[in-house]
Each structure stands twice: as structure tokens, then as C-alpha cells.
C-alpha positions in Angstrom: -3.9 -0.5 -9.5 -1.5 -1.1 -6.6 -2.3 -5.1 -4.8 -5.5 -4.3 -3.1 -7.0 -6.5 -1.0 -10.9 -7.1 -0.8 -12.8 -8.2 2.7 -16.6 -8.6 3.4 -17.3 -6.3 6.5 -20.1 -8.0 7.7 -21.5 -11.4 8.1 -20.3 -12.8 4.7 -22.5 -12.3 1.6 -21.6 -9.1 1.0 -21.8 -9.7 -2.9 -17.5 -9.3 -3.1 -18.1 -12.0 -6.0 -18.8 -9.1 -8.0 -15.9 -6.5 -6.8 -13.5 -9.3 -7.2 -14.6 -9.3 -10.6 -14.7 -6.0 -11.3 -11.0 -5.0 -10.0 -9.5 -8.1 -11.4 -9.7 -6.5 -15.2 -7.0 -3.9 -13.4 -4.6 -6.5 -12.2 -2.0 -8.7 -13.0 -2.2 -11.6 -10.6 -5.9 -12.8 -7.9 -5.0 -14.7 -5.1 -7.9 -16.5 -2.8 -6.2 -16.7 1.2 -8.4 -18.5 3.7 -11.6 -20.5 3.8 -12.5 -23.5 2.1 -15.2 -24.5 -0.5 -17.9 -22.8 3.2 -17.7 -19.0 0.5 -19.1 -18.5 -2.1 -18.9 -15.9 -4.9 -22.0 -15.5 -7.6 -20.9 -13.1 -10.9 -23.5 -11.9 -13.8 -21.6 -11.9 -16.6 -23.5 -11.1 -19.5 -26.3 -12.1 -18.0 -24.9 -15.6 -16.8 -24.6 -16.4 -13.1 -20.9 -18.1 -12.4 -20.5 -19.9 -9.3 -17.3 -20.3 -7.4 -16.5 -22.1 -4.3 -12.5 -22.8 -5.2 -11.2 -20.7 -7.8 -11.0 -16.8 -7.2 -13.4 -15.0 -9.1 -10.7 -13.6 -10.9 -9.9 -16.7 -13.4 -13.5 -15.6 -15.1 -11.5 -12.4 -16.4 -9.3 -14.1 -18.0 -6.5 -13.6 -15.0 -3.8 -16.1 -13.4 -4.8 -16.4 -9.5 -3.6 -19.0 -7.0 -4.9 -20.0 -3.9 -3.6 -20.1 -1.3 -1.4 -21.1 2.1 -4.7 -20.3 3.8 -7.2 -22.2 2.4 -8.0 -25.8 3.1 -9.6 -27.3 -0.3 -11.2 -30.3 -1.0 -9.1 -31.5 -4.1 -12.9 -32.9 -5.4 -14.4 -30.4 -5.2 -11.7 -28.2 -7.0 -11.7 -30.2 -9.5 -15.3 -30.0 -9.8 -15.3 -26.1 -10.2 -12.0 -26.6 -12.6 -14.8 -28.5 -14.6 -17.5 -26.6 -14.6 -15.6 -23.3 -15.0 -13.7 -25.1 -18.2 -17.4 -26.1 -19.1 -18.5 -22.3 -19.7 -15.4 -22.1 -21.8 -12.9 -20.1 -19.2 -9.5 -21.2 -18.8 -9.0 -23.5 -15.6 -5.5 -25.0 -16.8 -2.6 -25.5 -15.0 -1.2 -21.7 -16.4 -3.5 -19.7 -15.7 -4.3 -21.3 -11.5 -1.9 -22.6 -9.0 -3.0 -24.2 -5.7 -0.4 -23.5 -2.7 1.7 -26.5 -1.5 1.6 -25.9 1.7 -2.3 -25.7 1.9 -4.1 -28.0 3.9 -6.4 -31.0 2.2 -9.7 -31.1 3.4 -9.9 -34.6 3.9 -13.4 -37.5 3.6 -13.0 -38.3 7.5 -13.4 -33.9 8.3 -16.6 -34.0 5.8 -17.6 -37.1 8.2 -16.7 -35.4 11.4 -18.7 -32.5 10.9 -21.8 -33.5 9.9 -21.6 -35.8 12.6 -20.7 -33.4 15.2 -23.7 -30.7 13.4 -26.0 -33.9 14.1 -24.7 -34.7 17.9 -25.5 -31.1 19.3 -29.0 -30.9 17.8 -30.6 -27.6 18.6 -26.7 -26.0 19.8 -25.7 -26.9 16.8 -22.9 -23.7 14.9 -24.8 -23.6 11.4 -21.5 -24.7 9.4 -22.1 -26.4 5.9 -21.1 -29.8 7.2 -17.9 -28.9 4.5 -15.7 -30.1 6.6 -13.3 -26.8 7.2 -13.3 -26.5 10.4 -11.7 -30.0 10.9 -9.6 -30.0 8.5 -8.3 -26.1 10.2 -8.6 -28.1 13.5 -6.1 -30.7 12.9 -4.1 -28.1 11.0 -3.1 -26.8 14.3 -2.5 -29.8 16.0 -0.2 -31.0 13.4 -1.8 -33.2 12.1 -3.1 -32.3 9.1 -2.6 -33.4 5.2 -0.8 -30.6 3.0 -0.4 -30.7 -1.3 2.7 -31.7 -0.8 2.4 -34.6 0.6 0.8 -35.9 -3.0 3.8 -35.6 -4.5 5.1 -38.5 -2.6 2.3 -40.6 -2.2 3.9 -43.5 0.1 4.2 -41.4 2.4 1.2 -39.7 1.7 -0.7 -43.3 2.3 1.1 -43.7 5.6 -0.1 -40.2 6.7 -4.2 -41.1 6.2 -3.6 -44.8 7.7 -2.0 -43.3 10.9 -4.8 -40.8 11.2 -7.5 -42.9 10.7 -6.7 -45.0 13.4 -7.5 -42.1 15.9 -10.0 -40.6 13.5 -12.6 -44.0 13.1 -12.1 -44.0 16.5 -13.8 -41.9 17.1 -16.5 -41.3 14.7 -16.9 -45.1 15.8 -17.3 -44.2 19.8 -18.3 -41.1 20.3 -20.8 -40.1 16.9 -21.3 -44.3 16.8 -21.1 -43.6 13.4 -19.4 -45.8 10.2 -15.6 -46.0 10.4 -14.4 -45.2 7.0 -11.3 -47.8 5.7 -7.9 -46.0 4.9 -7.8 -48.0 1.4 -11.3 -46.2 0.6 -10.1 -42.8 0.8 -6.0 -43.9 -0.5 -8.0 -44.8 -3.7 -9.8 -42.1 -3.4 -6.8 -40.0 -4.1 -5.0 -42.7 -6.1 -7.7 -41.3 -8.7 -7.2 -38.3 -8.8 -4.1 -36.8 -8.1 -3.0 -36.9 -11.6 -4.8 -34.6 -12.4 -3.7 -32.2 -9.3 -0.3 -32.4 -9.8 0.0 -30.3 -12.5 -1.7 -28.1 -9.7 0.7 -27.5 -7.1 3.3 -24.9 -6.4 5.1 -23.2 -4.1 2.5 -20.2 -4.8 4.5 -18.0 -1.8 7.5 -17.6 -4.0 5.5 -16.9 -7.5 4.0 -14.2 -5.7 7.4 -12.7 -4.3 8.3 -13.0 -7.4 5.8 -11.0 -9.3 5.7 -8.3 -7.1 9.1 -7.8 -7.7 8.9 -7.7 -11.7 5.7 -4.8 -10.9 3.0 -7.3 -10.7 -0.3 -6.0 -9.5 -2.4 -8.9 -6.5 -5.6 -8.9 -5.3 -6.7 -10.6 -2.3 -9.9 -11.8 -2.5 -11.2 -12.8 0.9 -13.9 -14.8 1.6 -17.1 -15.1 5.0 -17.2 -11.6 6.6 -15.2 -9.8 9.4 -17.7 -10.8 12.4 -17.5 -14.6 10.9 -13.1 -14.1 11.9 -12.4 -16.4 14.5 -10.6 -14.0 16.3 -12.6 -11.7 15.8 -16.6 -12.8 15.5 -19.5 -13.5 17.1 -17.6 -16.8 18.4 -18.6 -19.3 18.7 -20.7 -18.6 15.6 -17.7 -18.1 13.5 -16.3 -19.6 10.3 -12.6 -21.5 10.9 -10.2 -18.9 9.6 -9.1 -15.4 10.1 -10.8 -13.7 7.5 -9.0 -10.1 8.0 -7.1 -7.9 5.8 -3.9 -8.9 8.1 -4.0 -12.7 6.8 -4.5 -11.3 3.1 -0.2 -11.6 4.3 -0.4 -14.6 6.2 -2.6 -16.5 4.0 -0.8 -15.6 0.9 3.0 -16.1 2.1 3.2 -11.7 0.8 4.7 -9.9 3.8 2.2 -6.7 5.2 4.8 -4.1 3.7 3.2 -5.4 -0.1 -0.7 -4.6 1.2 -1.9 -1.5 0.3 -5.0 -0.9 -0.3 -7.9 -2.7 1.7 -11.6 -2.1 0.2 -14.1 -3.2 3.1 -17.3 -5.1 0.6 -20.3 -3.2 2.6 -24.4 -4.5 1.6 -26.4 -1.4 2.0 -28.2 -3.3 4.1 -27.2 -6.1 6.7 -27.7 -10.1 6.4 -26.8 -13.2 8.1 -27.2 -16.9 7.7 -26.9 -19.8 10.0 -27.3 -18.9 13.8 -25.7 -16.6 15.8 -26.5 -12.9 17.0 -27.5 -9.7 14.6 -28.6 -7.4 16.4 -30.7 -5.0 13.4 -32.1 -8.7 11.7 -36.1 -7.8 10.9 -38.6 -10.0 11.9 -41.3 -8.2 9.9 -42.1 -7.5 6.2 -39.5 -5.3 5.8 -37.1 -7.9 6.8 -39.1 -10.3 4.7 -39.0 -7.5 1.5 -35.7 -7.0 2.3 -34.8 -10.7 1.8 -38.1 -11.3 -1.8 -36.0 -8.6 -3.3 -32.7 -8.6 -2.8 -32.4 -12.6 -3.1 -30.8 -13.7 -0.5 -30.4 -17.2 -0.9 -26.9 -18.1 0.4 -24.4 -19.5 -2.9 -23.1 -22.4 -1.0 -25.8 -23.7 0.4 -29.1 -22.4 -0.2 -29.5 -21.4 2.8 -32.4 -18.2 3.3 -30.2 -15.8 4.2 -31.2 -13.4 7.3 -31.6 -9.5 6.9 -31.4 -6.4 8.8 -31.0 -2.4 8.4 -27.2 -1.5 8.4 -24.9 -1.6 11.5 -23.0 0.3 11.7 -21.5 -0.7 15.3 -20.8 -3.8 13.1 -19.1 -1.4 9.9 -16.9 0.4 12.4 -15.9 -2.5 14.0 -15.1 -3.9 10.5 -13.0 -0.2 9.9 -10.9 -0.8 12.2 -9.7 -4.3 12.8 -8.8 -3.9 8.3 -7.6 -0.2 7.6 -10.1 -0.2 6.1 -8.9 2.4 2.9 -12.3 2.5 1.1 -16.0 0.9 0.7 -18.1 -1.4 -1.7 -21.5 0.1 -1.2 -23.3 -3.6 -3.0 -27.0 -4.2 -3.1 -28.3 -0.3 -2.8 -30.9 -0.6 -5.3 -32.4 -3.2 -3.0 -33.4 -0.6 -1.0 -35.3 2.0 -4.0 -38.7 1.4 -2.5 -38.5 1.3 1.0 -40.8 4.8 2.1 -37.2 5.2 5.1 -34.5 3.3 5.9 -33.0 3.2 10.0 -29.0 3.2 10.0 -28.3 1.5 13.8 -25.5 3.6 15.2 -25.1 2.0 18.6 -26.8 -0.5 21.0 -28.0 -0.1 24.1 -27.3 -3.0 27.1 -29.1 -2.7 30.7 -30.2 1.4 29.9 -26.0 1.5 29.1 -24.6 3.0 25.4 -22.8 0.4 23.7 -20.8 1.9 19.7 -18.1 -1.2 19.9 -18.6 -4.5 19.2 -19.0 -6.2 22.2 -17.3 -9.8 22.2 -19.7 -11.8 24.3 -22.7 -13.6 22.5 -25.2 -13.5 26.1 -24.2 -9.5 26.0 -25.0 -9.6 21.7 -28.6 -11.6 22.4 -29.7 -8.7 24.7 -29.0 -6.0 22.3 -31.0 -3.3 21.9 -30.3 -2.0 18.1 -30.8 2.3 18.8 -31.8 3.4 15.6 -32.0 6.7 13.3 -34.1 7.3 9.8 -33.8 8.4 6.5 -36.0 9.2 4.0 -36.6 6.4 1.3 -35.4 7.9 -2.7 -38.5 5.8 -3.7 -36.7 5.7 -7.7 -35.2 2.6 -9.4 -31.3 3.1 -9.2 -30.1 0.3 -11.2 -29.3 1.6 -14.3 -27.8 4.4 -13.2 -23.9 4.4 -13.0 -23.1 8.3 -12.8 -22.9 8.8 -8.7 -23.9 12.8 -10.0 -27.3 11.2 -11.3 -28.3 9.0 -7.7 -31.2 10.6 -5.6 -30.4 13.0 -3.2 -31.9 11.3 -1.3 -29.2 8.1 -1.7 -26.6 10.3 -1.8 -27.3 11.9 1.6 -27.3 8.0 2.8 -24.2 7.1 1.2 -23.2 9.8 2.7 -24.3 9.5 6.4 -22.0 6.3 6.7 -19.7 8.1 5.2 -19.3 10.4 8.1 -20.1 7.7 10.5 -17.1 5.7 9.3 -15.1 8.0 8.5 -14.1 5.6 5.5 -14.5 7.2 1.8 -17.3 5.2 0.3 -15.5 4.6 -3.6 -17.4 2.3 -5.7 -21.2 1.7 -5.7 -23.1 -2.0 -7.1 -26.7 -1.0 -8.0 -27.6 -4.3 -9.4 -25.8 -7.6 -9.3 -24.2 -7.2 -13.5 -20.5 -5.8 -13.9 -22.3 -2.9 -15.6 -24.6 -1.7 -13.4 -22.0 -0.4 -11.1 -20.8 3.6 -10.5 -17.2 4.2 -9.6 -17.6 7.5 -7.2 -13.6 7.0 -6.7 -10.6 5.7 -9.2 -8.8 3.1 -7.4 -7.7 1.4 -10.6 -4.0 3.9 -11.5 
């Protein structure tokens, strides 16, 4: 298998965790390259649900995993996740997991600022997870961040905390009218965990480079979805990092020439968690049915996902931005009972047809989806593992997605379990 990037094509929650778990068997390394513990990847192995937030899903397959420099790391959450996976008899020792020494640390004050900011915005809030992701990326951009390599010199770390908290506490007290946090409290918290963290910290870029020279294959695991990208998504209702395939190189320290295959994960319908425009959102019994049948609750927040029909404007935008070489369609089985299924082929705005994803939130909110209707297959497909055995109407639906997007479907998921998967085109060799 070549070096492969996995990205979400919609607004996240497309089922990347399962596909990463599936493909991990065929690679040597799995790398997470952006985001933080605002993402949750769910895998079902032997009828047991396993959820990871920071550690790449490949750890379940016993693969060596890496957290790249593009990820922001809450070390307390990381250690909790290590303990959780260890309790499931999964090896998460420093021999199996390394974290980039250049990755930025989510500090306790980042979470306080995140929560206070959302509270202050009230009805105008963005809908963040409140985990400090955005404030951490802010400090990274303004060169006030603390990186994992800083913990290696703990006296230097303490100096940085004291200096930074002078500003953060002023912000918390005088703007948000909330309680400050004492530097000694933060320093003491890290003093208690630093010895556990140190064996995991390494120069991930160098290890990956050496691995590539030894013909090791790498799977790059993205988080969130293309339309939550800070550059290309529904700004400001986006995440705080670049989630598209191009950032797999930057966020892991691997040259872009080493990225060979880019697989876009596509839910057979569309969902979104939190605020922001969603042109194909359904507010009727079909939307409710998709939500209940698909168990659409956020893996990280538990929030109910908004549901709607598949949106080809969104999907074709993702094709262009990521240079997708193939699709993995997930949750096709959720559509089993529907009499008819719709695909949005474009938008209508002020009497004009739109086929490219507009940048303006106001325009998106005013867009009306243009649909074509397809007959449902009205058959349980969850036990099918051969593409040829799918109902003709299901194959026609998938063929139309390929036709409209000009991208081949390579994997079809018909259930949450690892085995509930149809390999339409082999990408493993």
C-alpha cells in the first residue's frame, strides 16, 4: 500500500475512524496531522465500541502511531486516553506512540478562555467544543505558544507559564469577568505528569523521514472535515486548523512528494454538528429518521447531529481542494428503508444556479438546494460484502455519485463493524 491520506469531505463525522482502522492493517505507521481532542474517531471491533480523540486509530491494529506537529495536544486528555486504551489491552507504550516535540500544548487557560468566550457570545456563539483548541492555535500563530519540547527544560517551561499568564489572567479577569488561574497551579499540574510524558516526545518528522527511506508505508489520519477547514470551510463556523490533504505534509513534517493516495470519506447523506450553514439540512421526519437510524451523535461532544441529503456542491469542492484519488462511502445502510433518496446537484440563489461552494455565509444561508430524486432500494444491505450483490438501485445511487464527482468509489461501508465493508477497488497493494 502506498502512503495514503484520509480526509473528511463534509463537516466531519463521516466515519473516518472505521476506514483508518480498516486501512491501518496494511501500513507500517499511522499519523495524525491536525486538530486536537475536538475530534472523535469511533471503531467497532469484536462488537466493542472504541473511541479515540487524539491517538491515531491505527493503535487498535497494533501499528506504530504518531501525533504530528500540526496537532494541539491536551496532555491530560492524552494520558487519560492512554490509560483507557491500555485498559482494553491495547499497547500504547512509548514504543508504539510518539508525539512531535514541535506540537503545541493546550494549556488550562486555553480551556478557560474558550468557555468564557462562548458564554459571552451567547446566541452568537460558534459552537466550539470548549476544549481550548482555538485559543491554543491562536497562541501558536502569535508566537506565544508552549510546545512539548519546552517541557524538556522544565525551568524554561515555568518561566513561559509565568510570563504568559500575566496577559491571560488580565484577559480573563477584566474582559470576561471570570476568575484567574495562578501560575503555581498550572506549573504544579504539569510537574505531576511530565515524567509520564517525556518518553513519548520525539522528533516525529525525522522518524517518518527515516521510515520512508526504509520503505515504511504511512497512513495520514485527518480529523474533522473539509468544510470545517480554517481556510476553505464555512468561516467562521469552522475548526481552527487546516484539515485538507495538503496539511498532511505540513502537519507531520513529511514532504508533499511522499503523499501518493488521497481518500475522501463521504457519508451517504450529510450531517453537521454545531452551528453554521447547512443547505441540505432536513427538518422533517426523514431528517429525524436519518438521525435515529444512523445514531447521529457526536463522538466527542455527544451533541445531536443535524442531518440532510447528500450535497454534491460540498463534495465536488472537497474533490478539488484535496486532489482526491478515491472515495470511501460510509453509512450506505442507513438509507435502506427510504422510498426515495435525493442528491443535491447545485444551489439556487436569487434566481441563479450555483455549482461552486460560495465563501459568504449569508449567501449559503440563502441558498436553496436543487435536487434530483432516486428510488430507494428498500432492502437490508448490512450483510453484503461483495459490491456485485448490492441492489441495483443502490449501485445506481453510487454510480451517480461517481458520475457527478468524477471520482471512483473504492470502499463502501454498510455498518459500523470492521467486517461490514465492501472493497470495490483494491488500494492495499
